[in-house]
Structures are given as C-alpha cells and as structure tokens.
N, C-alpha and C positions, 0 to 999 in steps of 0.2 A: 155648083162648085163646090171641091171639099175645100175645109179652113185650110189655109198654109203649117207647116210642118217648123214650128224650130226647138233649139237649145240654146244654153244659155253655157257659155265656158268662161272662167274667170269671174268669181264672186268676191274680188275682194276686198271693191268699193259697194257702201248700200245702195247706190244712185243704180246699184241691178235691180231692185224691187222695181223701182220705178220704169224703167227699159219693158220690163215683164210686163209687168202691170198695164203700160202701153199698148203694147204688140196684144194682151189677150181682151183688153177693151176694144181693138180695131178688130179681133175676130179670127185673129191667127190662135193655135194648139200648142204651147206648151209639151213636150216630150220628153226633153229630157233634160240634165245638165252635167256638167264638170268640176268640181271644185279640188281646190289645192289641199285644204285644209280640212278636219274634222269639223270644227265650229261652225266654219261659212257650210258646209253642207247642212248639218241640223237647223241651221235657223231659216235656210232656202228650202227645204222640206218639209220643216212644219207649213212653212207659207203657201208652198206650190204641194202638196203630197200626191196628185197628180204623175208629177214629173219622174224619170227614172236616174237614179243618182249611175254614172256611168264611171267605171275605175280608169280610163284613158281618153283623152280628148279626139284619139282616134276614131271610136267609135262611132261618134256624131259627123266629125268628117268626111268618112267614108260612108257616111250612110245616105243614098239618093233619094228618099223619102224627109230627110230634112231640110226646108230650103234656105232656112234665115240660120247666123248666128247672129247673137246679143252678147256683149262683154261690158264689166267694169273690171278688167284685170288692172294690174298694178300696173296704171300711165306710162312706164317705157317700155310694157310687153307687148302693150296692147298693138303697134303695129305688125308685128313680126304674127302673131295671133290671125290677124285681118288676113294677112299676106297669105296664109295658110290656108283658111276660111274660103277663101276667092280660089286659090288654086283649085280647090276642091269642089268649085262650082257653088259657093254658096252665096247669097248679099248678106252683108253686114252691116248690122245695126253697133254702134259701138257706142262706148262712153264717153266725154269728154276727159281729158286732150286725144282725140285721135292717134296725136302723133308728137314724141317728143325732142325730137331733131329733125333738120333739114335733107340730109340722107333717107330717112323714114317716109316722109313725105312725096320724094320724088320715086323711090321704091315703092309706093302704092300708086301713086298715078300710074306708073307703067304697068304694075299685074292690072289696076283695073280695069287700062285700056284694053291690054292681054287676052284678057276674061270676059272682058263685058259684062262681069260681072256689077251691085252696085253697094260704093263702100258707103255709108251714112253713119252720122255723127248724132249723138240724141242731143241737141242743146235744150235743158230742161227748163232754163230758164225762161226761153221762148215758146217752146212746144209744149209745154205741159203748165203755162201760166197763162190761164183763161182771159185775163188783164190785156196781157202784152198781144196774144193773139187779137186781143179785140183794136187792141191802137194801134195795130199793123192794118188793120180792117180801115181804119177814122183816117190813117195819114197818106196810105195809099189812094184813097178816096177822095184829099184833096182837104179833110176839114179843118186844117190849119197851113193851107199855103204849101209853098216850098220850103220843104226842107230846109232847116239852114246849120241844126247842128244836134248830134247826138249823146247825151251823157248820162253813163253808167256808172251806175254805185253797184258794187258787190261784196258789202262784207260778209264775214264769214266767222264762225267762234271755232277758237282754236279745240280747246276740250283735249289739251296736251297728253292727260292719264289715259286717256279711250282710245292716241292714236296706232294704228302699226307704225312698226321701226320706218318704213319705207317712205312715211310719210315727211320724216323728217330729210330725208336723202335726196339731194337735189337731181343727183340723174336719173334718180326711180319716179320722182314725181314730176320731173321738168322744168319746175321752177314757177312762180305763182305766175306770170302774165302767160305762160302757156296755158298752164293749167287753169285754175279762177277767168281767167280772162278772156280766155276762146269766146266765154257766153257775149261776152262785151262786144269782142270782135264780131261774131256774128248778128248782133244786136243790132250795131254801126252798119254794116251793109245792106243791111234787107232794110231796116228802115230811110237808110238815104238810095235807096238803091240801087247803091252801086256793085261792081265787078270786082273791084279790087280799090286798093287804099294806097296812101304813103303815111308812112310811119314815119312821123316830124321828131317825137323823142319818145325814151321810154326809160325808166326806171325801177329797181326794187331794190330795197331795203330791207334788213333784220334791227329794227329796232326796240323789240320789245321781249327777245327770246333769246338771251346769248349763249345760256345753256343748250342752245338748238344751233350750233352753224349751221348746218344746213337748211333750216327753216329761213323762208322770205316771208316776211309776215304782212310785207305792204309792197303794194305797187302802181305804178301809171304808167297808161300809153295815152299819147297825142296821136289823132288820124286825120287825114282831110282826103275826102275825094269830091273832087271838083269843088266848088265851094262849099260841099257840106265838111264842118268841122264834127271831131271826135272826141272825145275823151273819157277815159277810162278809169277805175280807182277801184282796186279791189285790198283785201287786208283780213287778217285775223282778229281782228280787235272789237269784234263784237263782246258786249258788257254782258255780265250775268244776268242785269235786270231788264233784259228783252227777253219777250215770252217765247220768243222761234231763233232760231242757230243767224240770222240774217237780215237786217234793215234793207232787202237788196231791191232798188229802184232803178225806174229809167225815164227822162225827160225829152221830149224831141221839141225843139224850136225849129219854127216853121212862120214865112212870112205874114200869117193872117191867124196867129194864136201858139198854141204850145198843148203837150200833153206828158202826164204826168200819171207814173205806174208803180204804185206801193205795192212789192209783189206778194209780202208774206206776212206784215202787219200795217197797222195802222196808227203812227202816233200820234196822233189826231182821235183816237178812241174807239172807233170802229173796231167791229171784233174782224178775226178771220182774214184773207188775202185776199188778194184779186182786187183792186183799189183801184179805178182808174177816172180820171178826172181832166176834162177838157176843159180850156178858154179859150174863146174867141170873141168875135166883134161884137155878138149878141146876148153871150150869156156864157156863165162859168158853173160847171155841172159836174156833178159824179155821176157815174155809169154803172150802173149792176151786169154786171159780167159772170153772176152766178150761172148762169143756162149759154154763157155763150161755148158752143161745141168745139173740141181741139180734135184739129184738122189731121193731124201729122200722121198720127198712125193708118190709120187706114188709108191713107194718099199713099204712105210707106208701103203698105201691101196690096195697095194699086200697082205702085208702079211695078213691086216685084212679079205678081203676074201679066202685066199688061210691056214692058220693060220699056217705061215711063219714066220722067224727072216730076213728077206732078208731085211731092212732097218736099224736096229739097233740090234745086240744082248738084249735079254731080263737080263742077267745076267750083259752085261756092261752096261746099262742103271743103274743097282741097281749098281756095285762097283763104278760108278761116286757119285750118290748120297752119298754113303757112307764114300769112302774116301775125299769127302769135306766136309759133317758134322764131320769127325774126327779130321781133320785139325783146323776145326775150333775152336771145343771142346778144344783141346790141348794147342792151339796159345799162344803164349808168349803176354802178353797186354804192349802197350808202348803207350807214349805222355800223352796226357790228360785222356785216359783209366787206366793207373798206376797212375795216382795223380797229376802227372804234367812231363811234355813235358821231353824227354829224349832221 
C-alpha cells in the first residue's frame, strides 16, 4: 500500500516542523505546502526540499490525492482552516490549540460528525516525549496504584523580540490557558483515564510584561475527575540560564507510588531530556526512555487508512479543546490584566 500523502497549510508556528517530522517518521509522504509569508516558506523549503510550494491553499484542498492536512497557523485561524479541510475530505492534524472559542469547538464537532473525517491535535508534550509515553504505560499498567493527582508544569521562555505580533494579541493566540495549558488538560484526562473533567478554578495574569497588555504570562487550572485531582501551571518566565526553552514536568501521584517526568532537562545534572523517575513500595529508580517508541504518528496514519481511533479518541480531542477554552473564558484575571499588580 502506498504511503499516505499529506500537505502543510499555515506555517506560523515552528511546531509545524515537529508535526511534519512525526508524520514523515510514521511513513507518510509530504508533497506540498502553503505559506502566507516568504520567510516561512524559505525555512520550510530548506527543511523539506521535496515538497512543492503552492500559491493558494485550494491547490491542496482540491487535490484528491492528498489525504491529510497538517497546520500550525495562527491559533485563532486554525479551526476555520480545519473546517475547510474536513469539508474537502481531508483528515486534519492541527497544532495546539485546536480552537480558541467555544463556537469554534462546536462548529468543528458538527463538521467532523458530518464529514466523518479525523480532526486531531498534536499534543507534543505527550505525543513527542518518550518519557511521557513510558509514564502513561506504567501508570495504566498499575505501577503506582490508583491515580489520585496529576500535576503538570508548562514553563516557557518568552523571548519577546523574536515573537510575531500575533503572539501578544489575546484574541489571536487564544490566551495562555487555551494555548499552552491544553497540553496539561490533555495529560490530565489521559493519565486519569477520564472522559471529562470539572474545572474547579482557573486564573490568568500578566505579572511581568506590562508593555504587552495583551499577553498573559502566567496561568493556573484546577481540575477534578471523580477522585482524581489535577493542577496545571503555565508561564512565560523561564530564566535565561536554563539550557532549554522550559523545564516542563509531569507528576502523577498514585495510591502506591508516583512518577515524575522531567521532559526537556534535568536540574540534577543529567544531559538531554526524557527523564522518568518511578518511586513505589520497593525502589526508587530512573528509567531510561531513549528507546521508547513514539506511537502517535503511526497510529494516526493507521486511523487514516482504517477509519479507526487508535491514536487518540475523537471525543478526547474535542473535550480537551473545550475544557481549555472554558477554563480560559472563566479565568480570574490578575496582575496588569486587572488594572494593577495584585
């Protein structure tokens, strides 16, 4: 069977390189791309020279040989693009967040049901992190007993001088909880084994960037699903001395132990990322995740071929989008967002 053909539309965020790389590693063929800005097109073409650049997205959408569209467009534009692709019979793999408003989430749900195509979001903190994949395997296998709490930390480096204008425009990037914390919502539901969650509280703030009034540089969400509690903290305060863009971490507490994932660096001195630690009633150990396979892309491509949901259930994708958007919409606003630091 020939490799599924895919194309990229919307190169506004560098996450597109990870999405394309994952699909290529899974066995798909990149054939075309559309970029709105010349500088985006140049970098993408150098990275993927076999893909042809098209002047109009319709050349991709109306090509029946292209099965998949992947995108990292400006967040507020992603849902509209996904809907156009779904209506043209394409399956979609979108960067997070998949939507920035509840109206977008509902329209995506409706069109996905009508078309029967796949709408998926590439939650790279889980799908592209080997230690997180292994942690999920251990937790679901009962290594720490029953899950009680999932704590996710998503710090990022702001680097304002290198950011495009939309990065500072709340309506375009969707807000810090809708955007970054969608990762933590995804991981909470996945590790809790839950289909839905109650938002107990949420807040957003601008504490350190008053010169950018549209930027939210800090956010929290408190979730609950049955007796499993979830806490998420996301921010744009990664200091310059850290050797990577953020010290992302995941802690899962169970009745018989806990796991910790240090996703991108280890302050304890070990090099690289994908650090996984397990503590139970018998031992405390670090687990080498270097050879852990990343199953998402192969499963996604199998779903495209077989019309199944093995990579990520469709209902899960929409629930993550909805919870993140709702948490954003109801968040308490603090710091410079409230008219003064508090």
